[in-house]
LUMMARDREN-762118 format. One line per field, with one value per residue (C-alpha): x, z, y; residue number from 1. Coordinates in Angstrom, 3 decimals. Example, Ala and Ser with C-alpha at 12.3 -4.5 7.8 and 13.67 -1.06 7.14 Angstrom:
2
px	(12.300, 13.670)
pz	(7.800, 7.140)
py	(-4.500, -1.060)
k	(1, 2)
This chain:
416
px	(0.000, 1.523, 1.292, -0.883, -3.604, -6.446, -5.591, -2.147, 0.467, 3.523, 5.423, 5.053, 6.594, 7.187, 7.084, 5.108, 7.743, 8.885, 10.943, 8.120, 5.561, 7.763, 8.436, 4.765, 3.658, 6.200, 5.497, 1.794, 2.382, 4.417, 1.396, 2.442, 0.091, 1.486, 0.710, 2.177, 2.239, 2.705, 2.924, 1.742, -1.511, -0.258, 2.174, 5.420, 7.718, 9.798, 8.030, 4.779, 2.840, 0.756, -2.042, -2.311, -4.282, -4.264, -0.556, 1.025, 3.951, 6.242, 8.049, 11.324, 12.286, 12.184, 12.316, 11.151, 13.501, 11.832, 14.892, 15.080, 14.458, 12.229, 10.155, 9.632, 8.714, 6.275, 4.580, 2.066, 3.872, 1.048, -1.275, 1.150, 0.737, 4.412, 5.655, 9.324, 12.019, 14.257, 17.006, 19.679, 20.437, 21.305, 24.491, 25.228, 29.027, 31.493, 31.403, 27.626, 24.814, 25.627, 22.910, 23.800, 21.543, 21.577, 21.864, 20.069, 16.945, 17.438, 19.011, 18.839, 21.342, 24.015, 25.935, 26.970, 28.854, 31.150, 34.779, 35.698, 32.130, 31.852, 34.094, 37.535, 38.017, 39.698, 36.745, 34.286, 36.188, 36.427, 32.726, 31.699, 33.784, 32.475, 28.871, 29.149, 30.691, 28.025, 25.229, 26.387, 27.893, 25.611, 24.697, 26.438, 29.795, 29.473, 29.428, 32.680, 34.638, 37.228, 35.323, 36.608, 34.944, 33.121, 35.570, 38.465, 36.582, 35.875, 39.494, 40.683, 38.329, 40.129, 37.569, 39.223, 39.061, 37.206, 34.393, 34.079, 33.927, 31.659, 29.263, 29.455, 29.864, 26.877, 24.702, 25.736, 25.484, 21.742, 21.754, 23.990, 22.997, 26.629, 29.002, 32.396, 31.675, 32.725, 29.888, 30.759, 31.739, 29.869, 26.667, 27.654, 28.066, 24.621, 23.080, 24.815, 23.703, 20.091, 20.001, 21.385, 18.996, 15.828, 13.848, 13.488, 9.831, 7.159, 3.789, 0.926, -0.511, 2.807, 5.556, 3.233, 1.349, 4.174, 3.811, 0.036, -0.059, 2.024, -0.275, -3.299, -1.889, -2.034, -4.859, -7.493, -6.460, -2.704, -1.960, -2.641, -2.087, -1.719, -0.177, 3.162, 5.340, 6.887, 9.207, 9.941, 9.187, 10.065, 6.645, 6.032, 5.731, 4.256, 2.253, 2.346, -1.266, -0.251, -1.611, 0.631, 0.752, 2.115, 4.499, 7.636, 9.124, 9.564, 10.933, 11.939, 11.500, 11.889, 14.574, 17.857, 16.879, 13.657, 15.364, 18.009, 15.283, 13.655, 16.935, 19.501, 22.370, 21.891, 24.708, 23.474, 25.249, 25.107, 22.437, 22.039, 19.535, 17.964, 15.517, 13.252, 11.564, 8.409, 7.539, 4.520, 4.786, 2.385, 3.041, 6.269, 9.854, 11.107, 8.890, 10.558, 10.827, 14.578, 16.611, 19.092, 22.172, 24.434, 28.235, 28.363, 26.707, 24.137, 21.480, 21.599, 19.068, 15.876, 13.155, 9.646, 7.641, 4.516, 6.405, 7.163, 3.641, 1.014, -1.079, 1.373, -0.051, -3.310, -3.765, -1.735, 0.577, 4.161, 5.430, 9.188, 11.079, 14.526, 16.666, 19.585, 21.773, 20.917, 18.092, 16.026, 17.408, 16.845, 17.669, 18.163, 14.864, 15.638, 19.111, 17.629, 15.136, 17.922, 19.890, 16.822, 16.442, 19.947, 19.457, 16.097, 16.967, 13.760, 12.386, 11.436, 10.165, 6.590, 7.074, 5.184, 6.722, 4.188, 6.155, 9.570, 10.198, 13.218, 13.821, 16.087, 17.774, 16.813, 19.611, 22.204, 25.763, 27.131, 30.856, 33.258, 33.533, 29.747, 28.051, 25.263, 23.230, 23.506, 21.602, 18.536, 18.965, 19.954, 19.124, 16.412, 13.188, 14.648, 15.226, 15.863, 15.472, 15.522, 17.689, 20.322, 20.794, 21.261, 21.460, 19.790, 17.294, 13.853, 15.597, 17.607, 14.600, 12.445, 15.269, 16.057, 12.411, 12.330, 15.468, 13.933, 10.866, 13.033, 15.084, 12.055, 10.233, 13.283, 13.771, 10.109, 10.248, 13.222, 11.303, 8.368)
pz	(0.000, -1.027, 1.019, -1.722, -0.509, 1.074, 4.681, 4.685, 6.392, 4.686, 7.919, 11.090, 14.222, 16.996, 20.488, 21.779, 24.028, 23.385, 20.311, 18.728, 19.462, 17.919, 14.853, 14.309, 14.816, 12.346, 9.714, 9.997, 9.582, 6.469, 4.984, 5.648, 6.831, 10.081, 12.453, 15.936, 17.759, 21.528, 23.451, 26.786, 27.827, 27.616, 25.972, 27.391, 27.707, 30.812, 31.206, 32.854, 36.030, 38.056, 40.454, 43.733, 46.866, 46.075, 45.171, 41.803, 41.328, 38.408, 37.157, 38.647, 39.821, 36.878, 36.323, 33.414, 31.968, 30.283, 28.309, 25.825, 22.241, 21.429, 24.541, 23.584, 20.047, 20.810, 24.156, 25.611, 28.870, 30.484, 30.087, 32.039, 35.134, 35.917, 39.502, 39.960, 42.168, 44.083, 41.739, 43.756, 45.973, 49.520, 49.438, 52.467, 52.740, 55.366, 56.794, 57.076, 54.808, 52.329, 50.582, 47.070, 44.758, 41.732, 43.327, 40.371, 41.222, 44.937, 46.282, 49.867, 49.088, 47.756, 51.054, 50.575, 47.455, 49.230, 49.014, 51.911, 52.894, 50.683, 47.722, 47.554, 45.387, 42.826, 42.727, 42.455, 39.534, 37.791, 38.190, 37.183, 34.003, 33.119, 33.758, 31.781, 28.840, 28.724, 29.144, 26.356, 23.686, 21.180, 22.081, 18.887, 20.456, 22.813, 19.880, 18.531, 21.764, 22.110, 24.333, 27.717, 30.902, 32.914, 35.796, 33.515, 32.128, 35.615, 36.665, 33.469, 34.193, 37.498, 39.928, 42.999, 43.841, 47.088, 45.352, 42.728, 45.343, 47.873, 45.684, 41.924, 41.883, 44.219, 42.194, 38.749, 39.796, 39.964, 36.482, 34.814, 36.985, 37.582, 40.376, 38.664, 36.413, 33.424, 31.312, 28.205, 28.932, 25.769, 27.434, 30.737, 29.064, 27.450, 30.809, 32.616, 29.911, 30.116, 33.893, 33.723, 30.976, 32.118, 35.147, 36.589, 37.212, 37.605, 35.857, 38.341, 37.012, 36.976, 34.416, 32.316, 31.366, 28.955, 26.573, 27.074, 25.662, 22.662, 22.053, 22.059, 18.874, 16.916, 14.422, 15.292, 14.470, 14.419, 17.955, 18.748, 22.389, 23.583, 20.253, 20.821, 17.786, 17.499, 14.574, 11.558, 8.264, 4.645, 4.194, 7.522, 11.099, 12.562, 15.734, 18.624, 17.901, 14.413, 12.441, 10.113, 9.654, 6.168, 5.531, 3.480, 6.199, 9.856, 12.595, 15.853, 18.625, 21.665, 24.331, 23.497, 24.713, 22.730, 19.735, 19.533, 19.724, 16.627, 14.959, 15.953, 14.101, 15.940, 18.214, 21.364, 24.417, 27.891, 30.074, 33.639, 36.142, 38.976, 41.767, 43.327, 46.689, 47.488, 51.149, 52.715, 55.932, 58.165, 57.238, 55.507, 56.636, 54.744, 53.835, 50.572, 47.007, 47.174, 45.972, 48.437, 47.366, 49.443, 49.196, 50.934, 47.919, 50.082, 47.934, 44.737, 45.733, 47.660, 47.747, 49.058, 45.847, 47.517, 48.250, 44.538, 43.420, 46.165, 43.708, 44.128, 47.550, 49.511, 51.634, 54.841, 53.595, 52.432, 49.501, 49.560, 46.524, 46.984, 44.236, 44.381, 41.722, 40.633, 41.632, 44.747, 46.895, 50.366, 53.114, 50.795, 51.564, 55.291, 54.736, 52.640, 55.363, 57.962, 55.764, 55.191, 58.925, 58.984, 55.920, 56.969, 60.664, 61.671, 62.819, 59.739, 61.577, 60.925, 57.197, 54.946, 51.747, 49.006, 46.145, 44.835, 41.131, 39.432, 35.924, 33.883, 31.060, 32.524, 30.606, 28.037, 29.325, 27.450, 27.502, 25.554, 22.690, 22.603, 19.449, 20.413, 17.413, 14.816, 11.764, 12.315, 8.999, 9.280, 5.816, 3.187, 4.975, 8.438, 11.026, 14.759, 17.121, 20.835, 23.480, 22.954, 19.464, 20.807, 24.480, 27.554, 28.014, 26.948, 24.374, 23.044, 22.668, 20.945, 18.674, 17.641, 16.787, 14.781, 12.895, 12.084, 10.643, 8.477, 7.159, 6.516, 4.706, 2.567, 1.616, 0.732, -1.446, -3.347, -3.941, -5.618)
py	(0.000, 3.332, 6.489, 7.920, 5.568, 7.416, 8.252, 6.672, 8.875, 10.296, 9.657, 7.636, 9.101, 6.546, 8.068, 11.062, 12.575, 16.135, 15.203, 13.207, 15.912, 18.614, 16.466, 15.604, 19.208, 20.588, 17.931, 18.639, 22.359, 21.564, 19.820, 16.224, 13.499, 12.127, 9.271, 9.773, 6.422, 6.254, 2.975, 4.388, 6.014, 9.608, 11.980, 13.336, 10.333, 11.055, 14.390, 13.302, 14.023, 11.588, 12.571, 10.679, 11.521, 15.226, 15.347, 16.138, 13.760, 14.461, 11.378, 12.481, 15.973, 18.347, 22.074, 24.173, 26.788, 29.752, 30.855, 27.973, 29.153, 26.183, 26.854, 30.490, 29.491, 26.683, 27.209, 29.631, 30.263, 32.203, 29.221, 27.025, 29.245, 29.002, 29.251, 30.212, 28.770, 31.151, 32.361, 30.582, 27.587, 26.650, 24.594, 22.429, 22.449, 21.144, 24.692, 24.685, 25.890, 28.633, 30.643, 31.755, 33.709, 35.979, 39.449, 41.044, 39.015, 38.368, 41.610, 40.402, 37.657, 39.994, 39.980, 36.355, 37.400, 39.819, 38.641, 36.402, 35.470, 32.395, 33.061, 34.531, 37.602, 35.341, 32.948, 35.815, 37.289, 33.919, 33.138, 36.652, 36.455, 33.000, 34.047, 37.284, 35.504, 32.800, 35.339, 37.631, 35.387, 33.613, 30.034, 28.854, 29.746, 26.777, 24.358, 25.747, 25.368, 22.638, 20.283, 19.125, 17.818, 20.472, 20.010, 20.969, 23.969, 25.312, 24.880, 26.551, 29.462, 30.017, 28.576, 27.060, 23.363, 24.176, 26.068, 23.357, 20.591, 22.300, 24.280, 23.788, 20.018, 19.423, 21.771, 20.529, 16.890, 17.395, 18.922, 16.327, 13.335, 12.438, 13.427, 13.693, 16.687, 14.613, 16.025, 18.041, 21.644, 22.616, 21.510, 23.119, 26.513, 26.208, 25.272, 28.126, 30.540, 29.381, 29.802, 33.321, 34.375, 32.577, 31.484, 28.001, 27.232, 24.590, 24.627, 24.818, 21.542, 19.679, 19.244, 17.080, 20.248, 21.074, 18.103, 18.200, 21.729, 20.636, 17.671, 19.983, 21.518, 18.255, 17.752, 15.175, 11.625, 12.209, 10.946, 7.307, 6.362, 2.768, 1.811, 0.033, -0.623, -4.095, -3.445, -1.309, -3.033, -2.306, -0.706, 1.033, -0.192, -3.371, -2.881, -5.327, -6.290, -7.446, -4.506, -2.546, 1.210, 1.869, 4.767, 5.173, 7.384, 6.370, 8.633, 6.939, 9.508, 7.273, 7.029, 5.310, 1.816, 1.633, 3.238, 0.513, -2.152, -0.701, 0.307, -2.359, -0.662, 2.627, 3.777, 5.515, 6.955, 5.492, 7.025, 8.301, 6.952, 8.950, 8.189, 10.796, 10.315, 12.249, 12.843, 14.533, 16.520, 18.393, 22.003, 22.908, 22.240, 25.318, 28.243, 29.195, 27.791, 27.168, 24.198, 22.673, 20.726, 18.507, 18.429, 15.026, 13.423, 11.631, 13.299, 15.330, 17.957, 18.534, 21.160, 21.746, 21.523, 22.868, 26.094, 26.452, 25.569, 25.130, 23.098, 20.185, 19.223, 19.382, 22.540, 22.490, 19.726, 20.025, 17.939, 17.420, 16.129, 14.567, 13.041, 10.608, 9.048, 5.529, 3.253, 2.711, -0.115, -1.579, 0.904, 3.851, 5.564, 5.431, 6.903, 9.698, 10.542, 10.725, 13.106, 15.256, 15.682, 17.187, 19.372, 20.800, 20.858, 19.138, 15.812, 13.789, 10.712, 11.779, 12.324, 9.940, 8.625, 9.282, 7.743, 6.811, 7.298, 5.729, 7.038, 4.794, 6.665, 10.021, 11.765, 10.775, 10.645, 13.671, 13.002, 15.221, 15.709, 15.987, 17.329, 19.705, 18.592, 15.871, 14.725, 12.596, 10.734, 7.076, 5.826, 5.868, 6.737, 6.162, 8.900, 9.126, 12.079, 12.789, 14.409, 11.691, 13.161, 16.690, 17.719, 16.249, 19.055, 20.255, 22.426, 19.491, 17.194, 19.816, 20.963, 17.389, 16.778, 19.994, 18.948, 15.566, 17.293, 19.565, 16.668, 14.466, 17.273, 18.080, 14.435, 13.962, 17.080, 15.641, 12.408, 14.138)
k	(1, 2, 3, 4, 5, 6, 7, 8, 9, 10, 11, 12, 13, 14, 15, 16, 17, 18, 19, 20, 21, 22, 23, 24, 25, 26, 27, 28, 29, 30, 31, 32, 33, 34, 35, 36, 37, 38, 39, 40, 41, 42, 43, 44, 45, 46, 47, 48, 49, 50, 51, 52, 53, 54, 55, 56, 57, 58, 59, 60, 61, 62, 63, 64, 65, 66, 67, 68, 69, 70, 71, 72, 73, 74, 75, 76, 77, 78, 79, 80, 81, 82, 83, 84, 85, 86, 87, 88, 89, 90, 91, 92, 93, 94, 95, 96, 97, 98, 99, 100, 101, 102, 103, 104, 105, 106, 107, 108, 109, 110, 111, 112, 113, 114, 115, 116, 117, 118, 119, 120, 121, 122, 123, 124, 125, 126, 127, 128, 129, 130, 131, 132, 133, 134, 135, 136, 137, 138, 139, 140, 141, 142, 143, 144, 145, 146, 147, 148, 149, 150, 151, 152, 153, 154, 155, 156, 157, 158, 159, 160, 161, 162, 163, 164, 165, 166, 167, 168, 169, 170, 171, 172, 173, 174, 175, 176, 177, 178, 179, 180, 181, 182, 183, 184, 185, 186, 187, 188, 189, 190, 191, 192, 193, 194, 195, 196, 197, 198, 199, 200, 201, 202, 203, 204, 205, 206, 207, 208, 209, 210, 211, 212, 213, 214, 215, 216, 217, 218, 219, 220, 221, 222, 223, 224, 225, 226, 227, 228, 229, 230, 231, 232, 233, 234, 235, 236, 237, 238, 239, 240, 241, 242, 243, 244, 245, 246, 247, 248, 249, 250, 251, 252, 253, 254, 255, 256, 257, 258, 259, 260, 261, 262, 263, 264, 265, 266, 267, 268, 269, 270, 271, 272, 273, 274, 275, 276, 277, 278, 279, 280, 281, 282, 283, 284, 285, 286, 287, 288, 289, 290, 291, 292, 293, 294, 295, 296, 297, 298, 299, 300, 301, 302, 303, 304, 305, 306, 307, 308, 309, 310, 311, 312, 313, 314, 315, 316, 317, 318, 319, 320, 321, 322, 323, 324, 325, 326, 327, 328, 329, 330, 331, 332, 333, 334, 335, 336, 337, 338, 339, 340, 341, 342, 343, 344, 345, 346, 347, 348, 349, 350, 351, 352, 353, 354, 355, 356, 357, 358, 359, 360, 361, 362, 363, 364, 365, 366, 367, 368, 369, 370, 371, 372, 373, 374, 375, 376, 377, 378, 379, 380, 381, 382, 383, 384, 385, 386, 387, 388, 389, 390, 391, 392, 393, 394, 395, 396, 397, 398, 399, 400, 401, 402, 403, 404, 405, 406, 407, 408, 409, 410, 411, 412, 413, 414, 415, 416)
């Protein structure tokens, strides 16, 4: 059956995460007939929110950055009812907790940035220069840098080992989901730039509101939920129920593991795994929307989500999110709770664990040299997109999906 058959799609997109949604939307806007097939019961991939007993539980701790170009281009930010985090962190160091914030947004925190309080004059100068450069220079500059691990880039910039170990490593470990700062400095500079230029927020209805808004823009009939793909065939895709969806073009927009199942010759990076524990407390253990990081490495970060967005928990209840590297395992939840008692300075014995979410393949391992973007073409009529083809971020996933749509559309035009 050719794609000229009535109703047959020009392209099948497998996976309705951010990359697949962006690809399907752009192909549709270019006049292509698209079938977007999603195995699960909802869109978003790793970017979903569950509702349980009055709580909003994102599938892993996530934040939404308003500065990403793809975000500005595609989303109606006002409709998301975004709630901001404090523009800074509390870092728990061997010398005690240190509050650090952007003084242009949090003027009351400017005192911590005086030389000798937390940073030496040399560290302040190095961080100021690095921040100014990343804020001002075009994002394309990052892709032209000679790539090194983030740890080497920070040292080269003049940041002291103590500041890296006690403050930057704990903070960036939660961004990269690794604790050695081996992630590509190209990606680090893009992340740093985005944080300086934008705000970190949460949608009032959970992070899943982001892909849901994208999906609302799809024409009727394009998205098919609960439709797992068993394999790619010479004429389209074979579904697990035995039906075939014919199309001469197939775009795989899944995570790396599922992508290699459908495309066995595909080379993908290793991935990072993270577990997030959600606890409920009577009242709030910290009355501010601030992220805390831990230099001991016992946890990556923790925050009171209900202080960021009160809609995340029932009235009068605090919802605390805490992330750790790797998987949940016996005794880990108890150890996390003990560390939280120290970090928040309160008795956590009465806290109730609402959920634990382990996200396998939460991010690609972006080791240098890491290309910030790469072609989605694999062969005749075969394409792959996702954050593992760009950067492990909302921007990377959306941009990769957009690139797939451009390349598919161009190739179909040449075939006419």
